[in-house]
N, CA, C and O atoms as CSV, one atom per row, in Angstrom:
chain,resi,resn,atom,element,x,y,z
A,1,MET,N,N,6.130,-2.338,-7.312
A,1,MET,CA,C,5.027,-2.894,-6.586
A,1,MET,C,C,4.361,-4.001,-7.400
A,1,MET,O,O,3.897,-4.994,-6.841
A,2,GLY,N,N,4.314,-3.828,-8.715
A,2,GLY,CA,C,3.726,-4.861,-9.560
A,2,GLY,C,C,4.441,-6.189,-9.430
A,2,GLY,O,O,3.804,-7.243,-9.441
A,3,THR,N,N,5.762,-6.150,-9.307
A,3,THR,CA,C,6.541,-7.384,-9.143
A,3,THR,C,C,6.206,-8.059,-7.818
A,3,THR,O,O,6.095,-9.283,-7.757
A,4,ALA,N,N,6.046,-7.278,-6.770
A,4,ALA,CA,C,5.680,-7.847,-5.463
A,4,ALA,C,C,4.318,-8.527,-5.550
A,4,ALA,O,O,4.121,-9.600,-4.981
A,5,ILE,N,N,3.389,-7.910,-6.254
A,5,ILE,CA,C,2.061,-8.500,-6.418
A,5,ILE,C,C,2.156,-9.774,-7.248
A,5,ILE,O,O,1.495,-10.767,-6.942
A,6,ASP,N,N,2.973,-9.749,-8.293
A,6,ASP,CA,C,3.178,-10.960,-9.106
A,6,ASP,C,C,3.663,-12.118,-8.248
A,6,ASP,O,O,3.214,-13.251,-8.422
A,7,ASP,N,N,4.567,-11.844,-7.333
A,7,ASP,CA,C,5.108,-12.898,-6.466
A,7,ASP,C,C,4.025,-13.538,-5.602
A,7,ASP,O,O,4.139,-14.704,-5.226
A,8,LEU,N,N,2.989,-12.789,-5.292
A,8,LEU,CA,C,1.908,-13.317,-4.460
A,8,LEU,C,C,1.008,-14.300,-5.206
A,8,LEU,O,O,0.270,-15.064,-4.584
A,9,LYS,N,N,1.067,-14.279,-6.516
A,9,LYS,CA,C,0.213,-15.175,-7.305
A,9,LYS,C,C,0.511,-16.643,-7.026
A,9,LYS,O,O,-0.354,-17.495,-7.231
A,10,ASP,N,N,1.704,-16.949,-6.567
A,10,ASP,CA,C,2.087,-18.333,-6.276
A,10,ASP,C,C,1.730,-18.761,-4.855
A,10,ASP,O,O,1.972,-19.907,-4.477
A,11,THR,N,N,1.158,-17.855,-4.069
A,11,THR,CA,C,0.780,-18.173,-2.694
A,11,THR,C,C,-0.445,-19.081,-2.714
A,11,THR,O,O,-1.385,-18.826,-3.466
A,12,PRO,N,N,-0.450,-20.136,-1.900
A,12,PRO,CA,C,-1.606,-21.043,-1.877
A,12,PRO,C,C,-2.906,-20.332,-1.506
A,12,PRO,O,O,-2.907,-19.357,-0.756
A,13,VAL,N,N,-3.997,-20.834,-2.041
A,13,VAL,CA,C,-5.323,-20.303,-1.741
A,13,VAL,C,C,-5.580,-20.415,-0.238
A,13,VAL,O,O,-5.161,-21.383,0.397
A,14,GLY,N,N,-6.257,-19.437,0.318
A,14,GLY,CA,C,-6.573,-19.456,1.741
A,14,GLY,C,C,-5.623,-18.620,2.580
A,14,GLY,O,O,-5.898,-18.366,3.752
A,15,PHE,N,N,-4.516,-18.190,2.003
A,15,PHE,CA,C,-3.570,-17.331,2.711
A,15,PHE,C,C,-3.935,-15.873,2.464
A,15,PHE,O,O,-4.481,-15.534,1.414
A,16,GLN,N,N,-3.634,-15.015,3.429
A,16,GLN,CA,C,-3.803,-13.585,3.216
A,16,GLN,C,C,-2.665,-13.089,2.334
A,16,GLN,O,O,-1.528,-13.542,2.458
A,17,HIS,N,N,-2.977,-12.171,1.458
A,17,HIS,CA,C,-1.993,-11.596,0.541
A,17,HIS,C,C,-1.759,-10.140,0.929
A,17,HIS,O,O,-2.662,-9.309,0.833
A,18,TRP,N,N,-0.541,-9.842,1.368
A,18,TRP,CA,C,-0.186,-8.507,1.836
A,18,TRP,C,C,0.959,-7.923,1.026
A,18,TRP,O,O,1.924,-8.616,0.700
A,19,VAL,N,N,0.841,-6.641,0.706
A,19,VAL,CA,C,1.969,-5.852,0.225
A,19,VAL,C,C,2.022,-4.621,1.123
A,19,VAL,O,O,1.050,-3.874,1.228
A,20,VAL,N,N,3.163,-4.422,1.764
A,20,VAL,CA,C,3.412,-3.234,2.581
A,20,VAL,C,C,4.585,-2.526,1.924
A,20,VAL,O,O,5.674,-3.088,1.812
A,21,ALA,N,N,4.362,-1.287,1.491
A,21,ALA,CA,C,5.401,-0.575,0.753
A,21,ALA,C,C,5.678,0.790,1.375
A,21,ALA,O,O,4.767,1.487,1.822
A,22,LEU,N,N,6.948,1.148,1.393
A,22,LEU,CA,C,7.407,2.467,1.814
A,22,LEU,C,C,7.937,3.143,0.559
A,22,LEU,O,O,8.829,2.607,-0.099
A,23,THR,N,N,7.402,4.316,0.216
A,23,THR,CA,C,7.769,4.954,-1.040
A,23,THR,C,C,7.949,6.458,-0.887
A,23,THR,O,O,7.387,7.087,0.010
A,24,ASP,N,N,8.751,7.015,-1.791
A,24,ASP,CA,C,8.858,8.466,-1.890
A,24,ASP,C,C,7.932,8.974,-2.993
A,24,ASP,O,O,7.881,10.174,-3.264
A,25,GLY,N,N,7.205,8.062,-3.625
A,25,GLY,CA,C,6.245,8.428,-4.655
A,25,GLY,C,C,6.834,8.592,-6.036
A,25,GLY,O,O,6.100,8.778,-7.007
A,26,GLN,N,N,8.139,8.527,-6.137
A,26,GLN,CA,C,8.790,8.691,-7.432
A,26,GLN,C,C,8.913,7.343,-8.130
A,26,GLN,O,O,9.407,6.374,-7.553
A,27,ASP,N,N,8.465,7.295,-9.360
A,27,ASP,CA,C,8.570,6.066,-10.139
A,27,ASP,C,C,9.902,6.107,-10.865
A,27,ASP,O,O,10.065,6.833,-11.847
A,28,ASN,N,N,10.851,5.326,-10.378
A,28,ASN,CA,C,12.187,5.379,-10.970
A,28,ASN,C,C,12.575,4.120,-11.725
A,28,ASN,O,O,13.683,4.043,-12.256
A,29,SER,N,N,11.691,3.131,-11.788
A,29,SER,CA,C,12.101,1.909,-12.486
A,29,SER,C,C,10.967,1.191,-13.200
A,29,SER,O,O,11.228,0.239,-13.937
A,30,SER,N,N,9.731,1.604,-13.014
A,30,SER,CA,C,8.614,0.869,-13.604
A,30,SER,C,C,8.415,1.255,-15.058
A,30,SER,O,O,8.154,2.414,-15.383
A,31,LYS,N,N,8.541,0.281,-15.909
A,31,LYS,CA,C,8.219,0.486,-17.310
A,31,LYS,C,C,6.888,-0.200,-17.616
A,31,LYS,O,O,6.289,0.018,-18.669
A,32,ARG,N,N,6.449,-1.015,-16.694
A,32,ARG,CA,C,5.269,-1.844,-16.897
A,32,ARG,C,C,3.978,-1.176,-16.425
A,32,ARG,O,O,2.915,-1.411,-17.000
A,33,PHE,N,N,4.061,-0.350,-15.388
A,33,PHE,CA,C,2.852,0.199,-14.784
A,33,PHE,C,C,2.899,1.712,-14.637
A,33,PHE,O,O,3.942,2.303,-14.356
A,34,THR,N,N,1.743,2.313,-14.834
A,34,THR,CA,C,1.472,3.675,-14.383
A,34,THR,C,C,0.544,3.504,-13.178
A,34,THR,O,O,0.049,2.400,-12.955
A,35,PRO,N,N,0.294,4.547,-12.399
A,35,PRO,CA,C,-0.651,4.371,-11.288
A,35,PRO,C,C,-2.009,3.833,-11.757
A,35,PRO,O,O,-2.617,2.998,-11.087
A,36,LYS,N,N,-2.472,4.311,-12.899
A,36,LYS,CA,C,-3.771,3.870,-13.422
A,36,LYS,C,C,-3.746,2.396,-13.829
A,36,LYS,O,O,-4.677,1.655,-13.514
A,37,THR,N,N,-2.692,1.965,-14.526
A,37,THR,CA,C,-2.634,0.558,-14.942
A,37,THR,C,C,-2.373,-0.358,-13.753
A,37,THR,O,O,-2.833,-1.500,-13.743
A,38,LEU,N,N,-1.641,0.128,-12.751
A,38,LEU,CA,C,-1.422,-0.669,-11.544
A,38,LEU,C,C,-2.743,-0.850,-10.791
A,38,LEU,O,O,-3.033,-1.941,-10.299
A,39,ALA,N,N,-3.535,0.208,-10.703
A,39,ALA,CA,C,-4.841,0.112,-10.043
A,39,ALA,C,C,-5.729,-0.900,-10.765
A,39,ALA,O,O,-6.408,-1.698,-10.119
A,40,LYS,N,N,-5.728,-0.874,-12.089
A,40,LYS,CA,C,-6.528,-1.846,-12.851
A,40,LYS,C,C,-6.017,-3.259,-12.618
A,40,LYS,O,O,-6.808,-4.189,-12.459
A,41,TYR,N,N,-4.712,-3.425,-12.599
A,41,TYR,CA,C,-4.102,-4.738,-12.353
A,41,TYR,C,C,-4.545,-5.288,-10.993
A,41,TYR,O,O,-4.883,-6.466,-10.874
A,42,ILE,N,N,-4.542,-4.436,-9.982
A,42,ILE,CA,C,-4.954,-4.843,-8.634
A,42,ILE,C,C,-6.430,-5.234,-8.626
A,42,ILE,O,O,-6.800,-6.248,-8.035
A,43,LYS,N,N,-7.273,-4.435,-9.279
A,43,LYS,CA,C,-8.712,-4.733,-9.325
A,43,LYS,C,C,-8.996,-6.062,-10.018
A,43,LYS,O,O,-9.940,-6.766,-9.660
A,44,ASP,N,N,-8.179,-6.398,-11.007
A,44,ASP,CA,C,-8.406,-7.609,-11.800
A,44,ASP,C,C,-7.812,-8.873,-11.186
A,44,ASP,O,O,-7.955,-9.956,-11.754
A,45,LEU,N,N,-7.150,-8.756,-10.040
A,45,LEU,CA,C,-6.540,-9.932,-9.405
A,45,LEU,C,C,-7.595,-10.972,-9.057
A,45,LEU,O,O,-8.750,-10.635,-8.796
A,46,LYS,N,N,-7.196,-12.222,-9.054
A,46,LYS,CA,C,-8.104,-13.329,-8.726
A,46,LYS,C,C,-8.122,-13.620,-7.226
A,46,LYS,O,O,-8.798,-14.549,-6.784
A,47,PHE,N,N,-7.395,-12.844,-6.451
A,47,PHE,CA,C,-7.355,-13.014,-4.998
A,47,PHE,C,C,-7.447,-11.637,-4.349
A,47,PHE,O,O,-7.030,-10.645,-4.947
A,48,PRO,N,N,-7.992,-11.560,-3.124
A,48,PRO,CA,C,-8.065,-10.269,-2.440
A,48,PRO,C,C,-6.679,-9.839,-1.956
A,48,PRO,O,O,-5.946,-10.626,-1.356
A,49,LEU,N,N,-6.340,-8.605,-2.220
A,49,LEU,CA,C,-5.034,-8.069,-1.854
A,49,LEU,C,C,-5.185,-7.073,-0.714
A,49,LEU,O,O,-6.052,-6.200,-0.754
A,50,ASN,N,N,-4.353,-7.206,0.286
A,50,ASN,CA,C,-4.245,-6.226,1.366
A,50,ASN,C,C,-3.043,-5.354,1.026
A,50,ASN,O,O,-1.924,-5.856,0.924
A,51,LEU,N,N,-3.261,-4.065,0.850
A,51,LEU,CA,C,-2.202,-3.168,0.403
A,51,LEU,C,C,-2.076,-1.988,1.359
A,51,LEU,O,O,-3.007,-1.198,1.517
A,52,LEU,N,N,-0.921,-1.883,1.988
A,52,LEU,CA,C,-0.623,-0.769,2.881
A,52,LEU,C,C,0.541,0.003,2.279
A,52,LEU,O,O,1.622,-0.548,2.070
A,53,LEU,N,N,0.315,1.266,2.005
A,53,LEU,CA,C,1.300,2.090,1.326
A,53,LEU,C,C,1.643,3.281,2.213
A,53,LEU,O,O,0.775,4.082,2.559
A,54,ILE,N,N,2.924,3.386,2.577
A,54,ILE,CA,C,3.416,4.508,3.380
A,54,ILE,C,C,4.209,5.412,2.444
A,54,ILE,O,O,5.194,4.985,1.841
A,55,GLY,N,N,3.776,6.652,2.330
A,55,GLY,CA,C,4.461,7.615,1.476
A,55,GLY,C,C,5.195,8.636,2.318
A,55,GLY,O,O,4.634,9.178,3.270
A,56,VAL,N,N,6.456,8.905,1.972
A,56,VAL,CA,C,7.288,9.819,2.753
A,56,VAL,C,C,7.824,10.932,1.859
A,56,VAL,O,O,8.470,10.668,0.845
A,57,GLY,N,N,7.553,12.179,2.243
A,57,GLY,CA,C,8.146,13.316,1.554
A,57,GLY,C,C,7.128,14.358,1.118
A,57,GLY,O,O,5.971,14.042,0.842
A,58,GLN,N,N,7.578,15.600,1.062
A,58,GLN,CA,C,6.733,16.723,0.646
A,58,GLN,C,C,6.184,16.544,-0.765
A,58,GLN,O,O,5.044,16.915,-1.044
A,59,GLU,N,N,6.997,15.973,-1.655
A,59,GLU,CA,C,6.582,15.828,-3.053
A,59,GLU,C,C,5.390,14.891,-3.224
A,59,GLU,O,O,4.763,14.867,-4.283
A,60,LEU,N,N,5.080,14.123,-2.187
A,60,LEU,CA,C,3.925,13.220,-2.265
A,60,LEU,C,C,2.608,13.975,-2.353
A,60,LEU,O,O,1.600,13.417,-2.785
A,61,ARG,N,N,2.608,15.231,-1.950
A,61,ARG,CA,C,1.387,16.034,-2.110
A,61,ARG,C,C,1.002,16.087,-3.592
A,61,ARG,O,O,-0.178,16.172,-3.933
A,62,ASN,N,N,2.008,16.036,-4.463
A,62,ASN,CA,C,1.762,16.107,-5.905
A,62,ASN,C,C,1.220,14.805,-6.483
A,62,ASN,O,O,0.637,14.807,-7.567
A,63,VAL,N,N,1.404,13.700,-5.777
A,63,VAL,CA,C,0.950,12.398,-6.288
A,63,VAL,C,C,-0.066,11.746,-5.344
A,63,VAL,O,O,-0.278,10.534,-5.393
A,64,PHE,N,N,-0.689,12.555,-4.487
A,64,PHE,CA,C,-1.669,12.029,-3.534
A,64,PHE,C,C,-2.780,11.268,-4.263
A,64,PHE,O,O,-3.175,10.183,-3.837
A,65,TYR,N,N,-3.275,11.832,-5.350
A,65,TYR,CA,C,-4.337,11.178,-6.123
A,65,TYR,C,C,-3.875,9.809,-6.608
A,65,TYR,O,O,-4.613,8.830,-6.501
A,66,ASP,N,N,-2.658,9.736,-7.140
A,66,ASP,CA,C,-2.124,8.462,-7.642
A,66,ASP,C,C,-2.008,7.421,-6.530
A,66,ASP,O,O,-2.357,6.257,-6.726
A,67,MET,N,N,-1.518,7.840,-5.370
A,67,MET,CA,C,-1.370,6.899,-4.257
A,67,MET,C,C,-2.736,6.373,-3.813
A,67,MET,O,O,-2.894,5.181,-3.548
A,68,ASN,N,N,-3.713,7.265,-3.736
A,68,ASN,CA,C,-5.062,6.842,-3.351
A,68,ASN,C,C,-5.710,5.975,-4.420
A,68,ASN,O,O,-6.446,5.042,-4.098
A,69,LEU,N,N,-5.448,6.271,-5.675
A,69,LEU,CA,C,-5.966,5.447,-6.769
A,69,LEU,C,C,-5.485,4.008,-6.617
A,69,LEU,O,O,-6.252,3.066,-6.813
A,70,ILE,N,N,-4.227,3.848,-6.272
A,70,ILE,CA,C,-3.641,2.511,-6.121
A,70,ILE,C,C,-4.242,1.782,-4.923
A,70,ILE,O,O,-4.678,0.639,-5.061
A,71,VAL,N,N,-4.275,2.414,-3.752
A,71,VAL,CA,C,-4.763,1.692,-2.561
A,71,VAL,C,C,-6.262,1.437,-2.606
A,71,VAL,O,O,-6.726,0.426,-2.078
A,72,THR,N,N,-7.025,2.323,-3.219
A,72,THR,CA,C,-8.468,2.084,-3.287
A,72,THR,C,C,-8.821,1.009,-4.300
A,72,THR,O,O,-9.953,0.526,-4.313
A,73,ALA,N,N,-7.882,0.627,-5.141
A,73,ALA,CA,C,-8.114,-0.482,-6.071
A,73,ALA,C,C,-8.124,-1.819,-5.338
A,73,ALA,O,O,-8.746,-2.779,-5.792
A,74,ALA,N,N,-7.442,-1.873,-4.218
A,74,ALA,CA,C,-7.402,-3.101,-3.416
A,74,ALA,C,C,-8.650,-3.152,-2.545
A,74,ALA,O,O,-9.070,-2.129,-2.004
A,75,PRO,N,N,-9.248,-4.337,-2.404
A,75,PRO,CA,C,-10.408,-4.434,-1.516
A,75,PRO,C,C,-10.072,-3.987,-0.091
A,75,PRO,O,O,-10.927,-3.471,0.629
A,76,ARG,N,N,-8.828,-4.192,0.294
A,76,ARG,CA,C,-8.356,-3.795,1.619
A,76,ARG,C,C,-7.075,-2.989,1.438
A,76,ARG,O,O,-5.984,-3.553,1.358
A,77,GLY,N,N,-7.214,-1.680,1.375
A,77,GLY,CA,C,-6.045,-0.842,1.163
A,77,GLY,C,C,-6.063,0.377,2.055
A,77,GLY,O,O,-7.124,0.863,2.447
A,78,LYS,N,N,-4.878,0.866,2.370
A,78,LYS,CA,C,-4.754,2.075,3.193
A,78,LYS,C,C,-3.481,2.806,2.792
A,78,LYS,O,O,-2.422,2.200,2.626
A,79,TYR,N,N,-3.606,4.116,2.642
A,79,TYR,CA,C,-2.468,4.979,2.348
A,79,TYR,C,C,-2.159,5.797,3.595
A,79,TYR,O,O,-3.044,6.434,4.166
A,80,ILE,N,N,-0.901,5.773,4.010
A,80,ILE,CA,C,-0.449,6.520,5.186
A,80,ILE,C,C,0.595,7.534,4.711
A,80,ILE,O,O,1.759,7.175,4.531
A,81,PRO,N,N,0.197,8.803,4.505
A,81,PRO,CA,C,1.165,9.801,4.039
A,81,PRO,C,C,1.932,10.436,5.195
A,81,PRO,O,O,1.388,10.655,6.277
A,82,ILE,N,N,3.199,10.725,4.944
A,82,ILE,CA,C,4.050,11.453,5.892
A,82,ILE,C,C,4.660,12.612,5.111
A,82,ILE,O,O,5.548,12.407,4.283
A,83,TYR,N,N,4.181,13.830,5.373
A,83,TYR,CA,C,4.657,14.999,4.639
A,83,TYR,C,C,5.728,15.778,5.384
A,83,TYR,O,O,6.643,16.321,4.765
A,84,ALA,N,N,5.624,15.839,6.696
A,84,ALA,CA,C,6.545,16.659,7.484
A,84,ALA,C,C,7.959,16.095,7.427
A,84,ALA,O,O,8.162,14.881,7.426
A,85,GLU,N,N,8.916,16.992,7.379
A,85,GLU,CA,C,10.317,16.573,7.307
A,85,GLU,C,C,10.971,16.503,8.684
A,85,GLU,O,O,12.066,15.956,8.821
A,86,THR,N,N,10.320,17.044,9.695
A,86,THR,CA,C,10.883,16.989,11.041
A,86,THR,C,C,10.471,15.687,11.713
A,86,THR,O,O,9.381,15.165,11.479
A,87,ASN,N,N,11.356,15.178,12.544
A,87,ASN,CA,C,11.103,13.915,13.253
A,87,ASN,C,C,10.703,12.791,12.303
A,87,ASN,O,O,9.812,11.996,12.602
A,88,LEU,N,N,11.364,12.739,11.168
A,88,LEU,CA,C,10.997,11.785,10.123
A,88,LEU,C,C,11.083,10.339,10.595
A,88,LEU,O,O,10.172,9.548,10.351
A,89,ALA,N,N,12.174,9.992,11.267
A,89,ALA,CA,C,12.331,8.612,11.742
A,89,ALA,C,C,11.198,8.244,12.692
A,89,ALA,O,O,10.672,7.132,12.641
A,90,GLN,N,N,10.832,9.170,13.546
A,90,GLN,CA,C,9.753,8.932,14.504
A,90,GLN,C,C,8.411,8.761,13.779
A,90,GLN,O,O,7.597,7.921,14.162
A,91,GLN,N,N,8.190,9.554,12.740
A,91,GLN,CA,C,6.943,9.447,11.983
A,91,GLN,C,C,6.865,8.133,11.205
A,91,GLN,O,O,5.803,7.517,11.122
A,92,ILE,N,N,7.986,7.713,10.644
A,92,ILE,CA,C,8.010,6.427,9.937
A,92,ILE,C,C,7.755,5.293,10.924
A,92,ILE,O,O,7.013,4.355,10.630
A,93,GLU,N,N,8.368,5.389,12.080
A,93,GLU,CA,C,8.129,4.377,13.116
A,93,GLU,C,C,6.644,4.338,13.490
A,93,GLU,O,O,6.074,3.261,13.666
A,94,GLY,N,N,6.027,5.500,13.608
A,94,GLY,CA,C,4.598,5.566,13.913
A,94,GLY,C,C,3.749,4.943,12.818
A,94,GLY,O,O,2.754,4.274,13.101
A,95,ALA,N,N,4.142,5.163,11.563
A,95,ALA,CA,C,3.408,4.568,10.441
A,95,ALA,C,C,3.502,3.049,10.483
A,95,ALA,O,O,2.517,2.353,10.237
A,96,PHE,N,N,4.687,2.537,10.795
A,96,PHE,CA,C,4.840,1.081,10.866
A,96,PHE,C,C,4.132,0.492,12.091
A,96,PHE,O,O,3.761,-0.682,12.088
A,97,LYS,N,N,3.946,1.294,13.123
A,97,LYS,CA,C,3.124,0.826,14.253
A,97,LYS,C,C,1.672,0.677,13.804
A,97,LYS,O,O,0.984,-0.261,14.207
A,98,GLN,N,N,1.209,1.610,12.968
A,98,GLN,CA,C,-0.137,1.478,12.399
A,98,GLN,C,C,-0.242,0.202,11.574
A,98,GLN,O,O,-1.228,-0.529,11.663
A,99,VAL,N,N,0.787,-0.057,10.770
A,99,VAL,CA,C,0.817,-1.281,9.961
A,99,VAL,C,C,0.740,-2.501,10.871
A,99,VAL,O,O,-0.025,-3.431,10.614
A,100,GLN,N,N,1.532,-2.490,11.927
A,100,GLN,CA,C,1.543,-3.613,12.871
A,100,GLN,C,C,0.156,-3.831,13.474
A,100,GLN,O,O,-0.297,-4.969,13.599
A,101,GLU,N,N,-0.510,-2.750,13.844
A,101,GLU,CA,C,-1.854,-2.858,14.418
A,101,GLU,C,C,-2.852,-3.401,13.400
A,101,GLU,O,O,-3.716,-4.209,13.741
A,102,ILE,N,N,-2.733,-2.960,12.161
A,102,ILE,CA,C,-3.628,-3.442,11.102
A,102,ILE,C,C,-3.407,-4.927,10.861
A,102,ILE,O,O,-4.367,-5.687,10.735
A,103,LEU,N,N,-2.148,-5.344,10.796
A,103,LEU,CA,C,-1.844,-6.763,10.589
A,103,LEU,C,C,-2.380,-7.603,11.740
A,103,LEU,O,O,-2.950,-8.671,11.519
A,104,ALA,N,N,-2.200,-7.125,12.962
A,104,ALA,CA,C,-2.682,-7.870,14.128
A,104,ALA,C,C,-4.202,-7.957,14.128
A,104,ALA,O,O,-4.762,-9.016,14.414
A,105,SER,N,N,-4.872,-6.861,13.812
A,105,SER,CA,C,-6.340,-6.880,13.827
A,105,SER,C,C,-6.898,-7.733,12.701
A,105,SER,O,O,-7.980,-8.303,12.841
A,106,SER,N,N,-6.188,-7.831,11.598
A,106,SER,CA,C,-6.688,-8.649,10.482
A,106,SER,C,C,-6.694,-10.128,10.842
A,106,SER,O,O,-7.530,-10.884,10.348
A,107,GLU,N,N,-5.776,-10.541,11.689
A,107,GLU,CA,C,-5.742,-11.942,12.110
A,107,GLU,C,C,-6.870,-12.255,13.081
A,107,GLU,O,O,-7.336,-13.392,13.153
A,108,ILE,N,N,-7.305,-11.254,13.820
A,108,ILE,CA,C,-8.323,-11.467,14.842
A,108,ILE,C,C,-9.735,-11.288,14.279
A,108,ILE,O,O,-10.593,-12.153,14.452
A,109,GLU,N,N,-9.965,-10.166,13.611
A,109,GLU,CA,C,-11.338,-9.837,13.242
A,109,GLU,C,C,-11.528,-9.473,11.783
A,109,GLU,O,O,-12.657,-9.192,11.379
A,110,GLY,N,N,-10.499,-9.465,10.988
A,110,GLY,CA,C,-10.608,-9.007,9.607
A,110,GLY,C,C,-10.190,-7.552,9.524
A,110,GLY,O,O,-10.287,-6.819,10.508
A,111,PHE,N,N,-9.739,-7.139,8.391
A,111,PHE,CA,C,-9.181,-5.803,8.193
A,111,PHE,C,C,-10.252,-4.836,7.713
A,111,PHE,O,O,-10.893,-5.063,6.687
A,112,THR,N,N,-10.439,-3.756,8.463
A,112,THR,CA,C,-11.353,-2.699,8.076
A,112,THR,C,C,-10.633,-1.374,8.270
A,112,THR,O,O,-10.547,-0.889,9.399
A,113,PRO,N,N,-10.107,-0.768,7.195
A,113,PRO,CA,C,-9.379,0.486,7.367
A,113,PRO,C,C,-10.311,1.603,7.819
A,113,PRO,O,O,-11.462,1.676,7.390
A,114,GLU,N,N,-9.803,2.470,8.686
A,114,GLU,CA,C,-10.595,3.589,9.195
A,114,GLU,C,C,-10.831,4.616,8.107
A,114,GLU,O,O,-11.896,5.229,8.031
A,115,GLU,N,N,-9.827,4.795,7.266
A,115,GLU,CA,C,-9.923,5.754,6.173
A,115,GLU,C,C,-8.989,5.310,5.072
A,115,GLU,O,O,-8.061,4.537,5.309
A,116,LYS,N,N,-9.230,5.795,3.875
A,116,LYS,CA,C,-8.350,5.451,2.751
A,116,LYS,C,C,-7.626,6.677,2.298
A,116,LYS,O,O,-6.831,6.614,1.361
């Protein structure tokens, strides 16, 4: 996720900056960030970041605090957890419909998440 945020630094001023991520909550490649250092990195950005994080899997119950720490660091962040293993494809589709609605509403009236 840190690399995706780094890529946004080159975006011209005045553009909305979005990161939408689908994760199982397992950190399998980051040597640069922990959830705490990623949250600090997001808070210290020179531009407002819109961060939508969809977490999939039972094990995410164990990292719920970490996921919330990351999204609450963004001025505009939302965590959408999916714990149930049944109808997984349907639940992921529903989460991305929420993302679509958030993106559409941000263009019209600004982004205000209902809950974090």
